[in-house]
N, C-alpha and C positions, 0 to 999 in steps of 0.2 A: 345680345352678343349671337350674332347667326353665322354658323360655321359654313363654310364654302367647301372645303377640302380637309380631310384628315387623315393622315395615315401615319406608318411608324417605320423608322430606321432597321432593316433586318442583318444590313451588315454592312461595313467601312471597309472600302478598298484600301490596299496598300499605300498607293500613290496618291489619296486624296490632296494630300498635302502640297505637292506640287503646282497646284494651283492657288494657293492662299496668296501668294506673294501678287496675284492678278486681282485678289478678293472675290474669289469665286468658288462655288462648290456646286458639283453637279449631280442631280438625282436622274436615277434609273430605277425601273422596275427591275423585279429579279431576273427578266428575261434580258439583262443586257447581255451583247455580246462579250465574251472572255477578256477580250484586248480592251474594250471600254470600261467593263465592272472594275478591275482593278483603281480607276479615277474616280470610281461614284460612290454616294451615298444609296446604297440597293434599299429601295421601299416597296412594297406593296402598293400596285396599280388600283385606284381607286376613282371614282366618278368624282368631278367636279359640280358642286350644286351652286347654280347662280355664274354670275360672270366674277370673275377678279378683277378689281378696281383700285385705282390708285386711293391710299390712304386706307387700305384695308391694312390688316397687320400678319404677318407670318411669324408663327411660333414655332422656335426650331431648340429643342431640348427643352432650358429654362430662360432662352433669350426671347425676347418680342423685338422685331424690326418691321419698322413701315415701308410699305411697299410704295415705291416713288414711280413706277413704269410697269408696262405689263405688254409682252411682245405680244403679237397677233394671234401666234401659234399655241400660246403658254394653256389656255383650257384644254385645247384637243390633244396637244401632246402630254399631257400630265395625265388625263383621263384615259388615253389610248396605249402609251407605253411607260409612264411614270415618268418622263425623261424632260426636264427642262436643267437651266442653268440659272444658279441663284447668284446675282450678280450685287456686292454690297458698295456700291460707287455714288450712288446717290441719284443717278442719272435720272432725269423728267422727260427724256424721249427716249423710246424702246428702240434702239437701232438693231437689234437681234430677235425676229419672230419668236424664238424658242426660250427668250430668256425674262426671267422676271427680276425688276431690278430693284433695291432695297436701300434703305437711306444707308449713307457712308460711314461705314464702319472697318476698324483695324481687324482681321481675322489673323491673329496670328498662330492660332492651333485651333485643331477641330475642337468646337465646342460642344461636340454632340457625342453620344456613344450608342452603342447598338440597345434598341428597346426604346430609344426616346421617340416621343412624338413628333411630327411636324403637322401644323393646322394652319390654315388660312382664315380668317374671320373679318366681321366687319362690325 
């Protein structure tokens, strides 16, 4: 197992659940503007080691999700701002540059808590 990215959730914005119906979670570093922070999982900004690729695994809390597509700006945005969107719709084409697409999963409630790890590995 090769870890490409690892961080932890420091805070969960009160409006994170607003995007669950669209199968989306938004990550942002602690430097997130206040108006955006309430919709985000706030994380420590860390460098991405290597390229994030289709078939890699995202660990979010205690759940693993297969990566199905990677937007062109995911690595840069994650390393510099900690800001990407996680979309759990199984898309195989990255329509948005800052979005990491994951296997199609119903997310009824936030399955993470403050202190949980986020890791991307192959």
